[in-house]
N, C-alpha and C positions, 0 to 999 in steps of 0.2 A: 549338679552345679547350682549354687544358690543364685537367685535373681539379683542382678545388680541394683543398687539403690538408685533413687531418682537423681541424687547429686552426682553419683558416678556416671550415670547414663547421660547426663547433660554436660559432662565435663569436656573441655577442649583438650588440645595437645598439652602434655605434661601434667595432666590431672587438674588443671585450672578450670573453673567454670567458664563456659563459652561466653557468658554475658559479662565477665569481669572486665574486659577491655572497654566495653561501652560504659560501664559504671565509672571506671577510672577516668575516661574522657569527660564524662559529665561532671565529675568532681573537679577536674582540672579547669573546665570551663567556668564553673561556679567560683573557683578561687580567683581566676583572672578577672571576672566581673567584679567581685568584691574588692580586689586590689585596685581596679580602676576607679571604682566609686570612692574608696577610702582615700586614694591619692588625690582625686579631684576635690573631695570635700575638705581634706586637710589643706590643700593649696588654697582653696577659696577662703577657708577660715583664717589661715595665716595672712593672706593678702588683705582680707578685710580688717584684721586686727592691726595691720601696719598702716591702715588708712589708704591703701591703694584702691580698694573697691568701696563703693557706696551703694545704698539701696535707692532705686529709682522707679518711676512709673512712666511708661511710654504712652502718650496720648494716641488713641486709635481713631481711624477714620469713622465718622458716623455711619457710613454705609455698612461697616462691619459690626456695628453695635446696635443695629435695629433703629438707626436714626437718632439715638440718644447722644446729646452733646456732653462732653466731659466738662465738669466744673471743679473748682477746688474742693467744694463740699463733697462731690461724688468721689473724688480721688481720696479724700480723707476717710470717707466711709468705707471704701473698698480696701484700703491698705492699713488704716489705723483703727477701724471699727467705730469711729466717732466723727461725724461731719463737723462737729464744733472745733475740731483741731485743724480746720482749713487754714487758720492763721499761721500755724507752724509751717505748713507746706509753702505758704506764700513767702514767709520770712526766709526760708532756705533757698528760694528760687527768684527772689526779687532782683531784677536787673540782669538775670542770667541770659547770656547770649545763646540763642538757638541756631540750628543749622540753616533755617530759612531767613535768618537775619533779624527775626523778631525777638521780643523779650517780654517778660511778665513784669509790668510796672505798677499794676493796680489789682486788687482782689477782684475787681469787676471785669478785668480783661478776659477776652475769649481765649480758650486753650486750643491751639492749632494742632492738627494731626501731625505726628512725628516729633512733637516736643518731648524732651526728656526732663522730667521733674524730679529733683532730689526729694528723698523721704527721710523722716527721722529713723534712727537705728532700730527702733522697736516695731517698724512696719513689718507686716507679714501678709501672706495670702497669695493666691495664684497670680495676681496682677503685679506682684513685686518682682523686679529683676535686679541683677547686679550690674554695675557699670564701673568703668575705670575713670578716675579723676585725673585728667591730664593737665591740671593747672600747674603753674610754675612752682617748683619745690620751695622757692624762697618766699612765697607769699605767706603772710602771717595768717594765723588761724582766725584772727579777728576779722580780717578782710575777706576770708573765704566763707565765713558763716555769720550767724547772728543777723544783724539788721542789714549788713552789706552796704552801709552808707559811708560816704567819705566824711572827713572831719567837719566839713561845712554843712553836713546834713543832707547833701545831695546824693542820690544813689550813685554808687561807683560803677563804672563800666568794668565788668568782670570778664576775664579771658578764659575761664575754666570751660573745657570741652568734655562732654560725657559721651563715651562710646560703650555700647553693649557688647561684652566679650562673648566669644564663641567656644570656649573650652568645654562647656557642658555639652553643647550639641555635638562637638567633635568626639568627645568621650563616649557619648551614647551611640553615635553612629559607628564608631570603631568597635564598641562592644557588640552591637547587633551584627556587624559583618563577621566578627570572630565567632559569634554564636552560630551564624548560618554555615560558615565553613566547617566548624567542628561538628555540627549536626549532620552536615552532608557526609563528612568522613565516617562518622559513626554509623549512619543509616544507609550508606550507599548500597550495601548488599541487599538489605531489606527492600530498598526502593527499587533496585533492579529486579528483584523477585516479584514485587508487586506490579511493576510495569510489564514484566514478561507474562505474568498471569493474566493481566488485563488484556494484553495484545492477543494471547491465545484464546481468551474468552470471546473477544470481538471476532476473531477469525472463525471460531466454531459457530458463533451465531450467524455470521455472514455466509459460511459454507453451506449451511442448511438452505438458506434462501437461494444461493447460487445453484445448488443441486435441483431445487424445485423449478427454477427458471429454465435450467438446461434441459430437464426432463420434459417440460412443456414444449420447448422448442423442438426437441427430438420427436416427440409424438406428433407435433404439427407437421414436421417434415415427412414422417411416415404416412400421415393421412393425405398430404399433398401428392406424394409419389403414387399412392394407390388410386387417387381420383383423376390425375392428369398425366397422361402418357405422351403429350405433345413434345416434351423435351427429348424423349427417346426417338421420336420421328425426326426431329431436327438433328439429333446426333447421328442417326443413320445417314442422313443426307450429307453431313459434313464428312463423316468417315468414308463413305462411298466415293465422294468427289476426290478426296486425296488418293484413294486407291486407283481411281480411273482418271487421274488428271491428264489433260491433253498436252501439257507443257513439260512434263517430267515423268521419270519412272515412278512407280507406285511408292508412296511415302507412308510408312506405318504411323498411325496416330495412336499413341498409348492412352491418352485421356484428353478430355476437353471440358470446358465450362462455358456457358453462355449467359450473359446478363444484358442489361440495358446498354452497356458500353460496347458490346460486340462479342466476339468469340475468341477464346484463348485455347490453344492446343499444345500438347506436349509431344514433340517429335524427336527423331534421331538425326534429322537432316541438318547439316551445318549451314545451309543457306537455301532460300527458295527463290526461284525466278519470278514468281508472282509478286509484283510490287504492292499488292493490296495488303500483304501480311508484314507486320513489323516485328522485329526480333526483340524480345524482352530480356534476353540473357539466358544462358543455359539451354535447356530444351524447350523453352516456352516461346510461342509465337502468338501474335494478337492481330486480329482483323477488326477494325472499328465497325460499328453498326452502320449500314448503308453503303459500305465500300463495294464497288462493282467487282465481280469475279472476272478473271481473265480466261477467255476461251470457253468452249462448250465441250463437255465430255460426251462420249458415245453413250446413248441410253442403255444399250446392251451391257456395256462395261459397268455402268452404274448399278444395274440390277444384279450382276454377278458379284460385285463388291459388297452390295447390301446383304446378299445372302451369306457371305462369309462373316460379316461383322456381328458382334454380340455386345452391344452397348448396355451397360447397367449403371444406374445412379448409386453411388456409394455414400453420398452425404452432401454437405454444403461446401462449395468451393470458396476460394479466397475472395471473390467478388460478391458473394452472397447467393449466386445461382447454384444449381445442382452440379456436382462434379461427376462426370461420366467417364467410366473406364471401359475399354474394349476387352472383354474376357477372351476373345479369340487370340490375343497376343500373350495370354498367360502361359500357354504351352506347358502345362504340367500342374503344379500344386501351388496354391496360395496358403501360406502359413500365417495365422493371426495369433500372435502371442499377447501376453499381458493379462489384463483383467478378463476372466473367463466369461462373466455375464455380458460384458460389452462385446467380447469376441463372438459370442452366440448371436447378439443383435446384428453384428456385421454379417454373419452367415445367413441369418433369417432374411435380411434385406436383400442380399445378393440372390438368394433362391427366389424370392418374390419377384425381383426384377426380371430374372430369366423367364419365370413363368409368364410374365406379361408380354415380353418381347419375342419369346420363342416357345409358344405353347406346345405341350406334349413332350417336352424334353424329359428323358428318363433320369431318375435320381436314385442313388444308392446311399443309404444312411448307415453309419457305423457309430458305435457308442464311445469308443476311445477307452484308454486305461482308467480314466476317472470313474466311468460307469454311471455318470449322471443322466438326467433326462435328456432326450434328444428333441430338437425342434420339430414342431408339427409341419408336415409337408404342405406347402402353400398351394393354392389353386393354380392350375396350369401345368404343374409338373406331375410326372407319372413315376411312382415309386416302384423300383424293381429290386431284385437281389443280385449279389455280386456274380453268381454263376451265369445269370442272363446277360450281364453287361460285358463279360470278358469275351473278347472275340478271338484272341490268339493266346496260346500258352506261352508264357515267358518264364525265364529263370528268376527265382526269388532274389530280390535285390534289397539288402539290408542297409546299404549306405546311401540311400536316397533314390527317389522315384523319378527324378527329372534330370535333363541334361543341362549343362551350363548355359549354352546359347539358345535363345528362344527363336522359334519361327512361327508364323501365323498358321493357324488351322481352325476349322470350325469347331464349335462346341457341340460334340455329339451327345454328351451326357455329363452329369454332375455326380461327384462323389463327395459326401459330407461326412467328416469325422468330427464328432462333437467334443473331442478331447485329444490328448496325445495318443497317436496310434500305437497299438500293440504290435507284436511281431507279425502275427498273421495279417493284421490290417495294413502294415507296411508292405507286405508281400502283395496284397490285393491292390494297393495304390500303385505299386510298380507295374503290375499287369494291366491296370486300367489307364493310368495317367503317365507312365514312364515313357522314355524315348522309343522303346520297342513295344509299347503297349497298344491299347485300343483307341487312343486319341481322346480320352475323356478328360474332364477338368476337375481337379480336386480342391476342396476347401477344408482346411484343417484348423480347428480351434485349439491350437497348441503348437508345440515345437515339432518340426520334422526336418531331417537332414536333406539338404540339396534343393529346397524349395526355391523356385525362380523368383517369386514375389514374397516379401515378408512385410507384414504390417504389424503395428503394435497398438493394442487397445488400452486406453486409460480408463480409470474408474469414473472420470468426469463425463464419460460418454463420447469421447473423441478418439480418433485413430490417426496415427502417424503413418504416412505412406512414403518411406524414404526414397523409393525409386523415382517418385515424382517431386519430392521435396515439399510436400504440402501436408497440412493437418486438416482433417475434416470432421464435422460433427455427424455421428452415426444416427440414422433414424431409429426410432423405437416404436 
């Protein structure tokens, strides 16, 4: 097949060149402008020939002319090219009533700003304007021009009023507006493409900066988590107090965050008898900083509850403080889907947090179907193999390793799958983390059926936690 010609390749529908409408519009615009100019010029010429328009000079304010005062000689020089013709200008304007009530009665009179002076018909130049003569039609030509004197030799009082017409300005303005509208119609698609390309460029340039700032913030959070474990101790105290509360049955706390304003917890309880807690809507309750706690819990109950809890910081909470989740309420498997690199960051951070709060916790690492690199085992955890961790033999479950309703149980060990589990890995998850398994806790960087918790990792370094209704920034 022969290569199409350039003209054919650039043709629009029906074989017409794609740029033909633009050229046609440009030609139409030029025709309209020429028609307007011709119509205005013809009308002005005809009106001037009929005596309806005369050539005039409008005296300007000295402030606009650099302080120079207008004289008859300067007017003649600017419009007639000869200052010696000042007498002709005086003869045409002698006794002419001006809008301010004054009149030119002597060649030595001052010319006031705003005065309109008649000019001979051969006047030309940028300072020459056209004006309409509104004198009475019955006035004789001898009385309207020449010396302008009455029969007795005294200058006659003339009633002619000169007004500068606006057709030219109106025509030019209309032509400009028409040109703008036509140009906008012709170029609207190109303009949209240019604006869209500019917006995309700005977004790309800004995205790189946003990614750098987010990565710095994530790394700063990771360093802060590694160097300061006091938030974990505070979380232990809050979780244990709810579990061993003297005023009500044990209330499971799924997550909490603490900042300068106080402590916010995510609960299943519809109400709390302790008035120090304020309901924020949904599962969230808040206790302001400094609010006194009601009652005193039994120290033995507090120690037992603290042994059960496994708080881990998963990222930054809504108020800026660390968001803490109790893994003892996971009761099965956490599935982190979305961006795999960020999902691996989620897993690495959770493992590091468990290593800090519960040293010597056993860990089993599986590669997943992707076969990529697995995270390095953080300090504090003890890596083992699946055969060591499996305490009881269970039937292989291919439809999900966890039960629908969760119950609290201690974190005996961790199972990390660095990708989507294979068939054998799903079976191992069922034996270790399932409802009839060994009570271990699984973290899967991919999709797995029946997971009790499901988080979604975004490429911007954040993770959505739907069960809590929050979005957190993942440490790196």
